[in-house]
C-alpha positions in Angstrom: 84.0 136.0 127.1 86.1 134.0 129.7 85.9 136.3 132.5 81.8 136.5 131.9 81.6 132.8 132.1 83.7 132.9 135.2 81.4 135.6 136.8 78.3 133.1 136.3 79.6 130.3 138.1 79.2 130.4 141.9 82.4 130.9 143.6 82.1 127.7 145.8 81.7 125.5 142.8 84.6 127.0 141.2 86.9 126.7 143.9 86.1 123.0 144.3 86.5 122.5 140.5 89.9 124.3 141.1 91.0 122.0 144.2 89.6 118.9 142.5 91.7 119.7 139.1 94.9 120.4 141.2 94.6 117.7 143.9 93.6 114.8 141.5 96.1 115.7 138.8 98.6 113.5 140.5 96.7 111.0 142.4 95.7 108.4 139.7 97.9 105.8 141.2 97.2 106.9 144.7 95.5 104.6 147.2 91.7 104.6 146.2 90.9 105.8 149.8 92.8 108.9 149.7 91.7 109.7 146.0 88.1 108.9 147.4 88.8 111.7 150.1 89.8 114.1 147.5 86.8 113.2 145.5 84.5 113.6 148.5 85.1 117.5 148.4 82.1 117.3 145.6 79.8 116.1 148.3 81.2 118.1 151.0 78.8 121.3 150.5 75.8 119.0 151.3 77.1 116.1 153.3 79.3 115.6 156.2 81.1 112.4 157.0 82.2 112.8 160.4 80.5 110.8 163.4 80.1 113.7 165.7 78.3 115.9 163.5 74.5 116.2 162.2 73.2 116.3 158.6 73.8 119.6 156.3 71.7 119.8 153.4 72.0 116.0 152.7 72.2 113.2 155.4 75.5 112.5 157.4 77.4 110.0 155.5 79.4 108.4 158.3 78.6 104.7 158.4 76.6 104.9 155.5 78.2 101.6 154.1 75.7 98.9 155.3 73.0 101.1 156.5 69.5 100.6 155.1 68.7 103.4 152.6 66.7 106.4 154.0 67.0 105.2 157.7 69.4 107.7 159.3 67.5 108.9 162.3 66.4 112.5 162.4 66.7 113.2 158.7 63.7 114.2 156.6 64.3 111.8 153.6 62.1 112.2 150.5 59.3 109.7 150.5 61.0 108.0 147.4 64.2 107.4 149.7 62.1 106.5 152.6 60.4 103.6 150.6 63.6 102.0 149.7 64.5 98.5 151.2 68.1 98.2 150.3 71.2 98.6 152.2 74.1 100.8 150.9 76.9 98.1 149.4 79.4 98.8 146.7 77.0 97.9 144.1 74.0 100.2 145.2 76.6 103.1 146.0 77.9 102.7 142.5 74.4 102.9 141.1 73.5 105.8 143.1 76.7 107.7 142.4 76.2 107.1 138.8 72.8 108.4 138.5 70.8 109.0 141.5 67.6 109.6 139.9 67.7 106.3 138.1 68.1 104.4 141.1 65.6 106.1 142.9 63.1 108.0 141.1 61.6 111.0 143.0 64.8 111.5 144.7 65.3 115.2 146.3 68.9 114.9 145.7 69.8 117.5 142.9 72.9 115.7 141.6 73.5 114.4 138.1 76.1 111.6 139.1 79.7 110.9 138.5 80.4 109.5 135.0 83.9 107.9 135.6 83.7 104.3 137.4 87.0 104.8 138.8 86.1 107.9 140.6 83.1 106.1 142.1 85.1 103.5 143.2 87.5 105.5 145.0 84.6 107.6 146.7 83.0 104.3 147.6 86.5 103.1 149.1 86.5 106.4 150.9 82.9 105.9 152.4 83.8 102.2 153.3 86.6 103.3 155.6 86.0 103.2 159.3 86.0 106.5 161.1 88.9 107.0 163.5 
């Protein structure tokens, strides 16, 4: 039964789950930015965060903190996201990461959300960190 379950899970999802389980096991007391960097692995298949790359499936998240929602030039946002007037701050990112479709009904982002507040806070700390 266990081997059948593994066969039905996409390899990349399984790999990310394993990396997160091992990586996050001993970092609960680590600096939030470092923990957020590990948690960003969940996002990295769809988003990049380097200032020298373009969008993947989702928009590039470099400099997202403080940016108006749906405003990255050249990215084809959904109508729902383009109609938003807020900027990404800690509160809005927390709400988005908790349940994207609750914050922006009609969003094209297929992501259920992150339940743990501490995980969202660490990820936000990482997204706020200036690029080097």
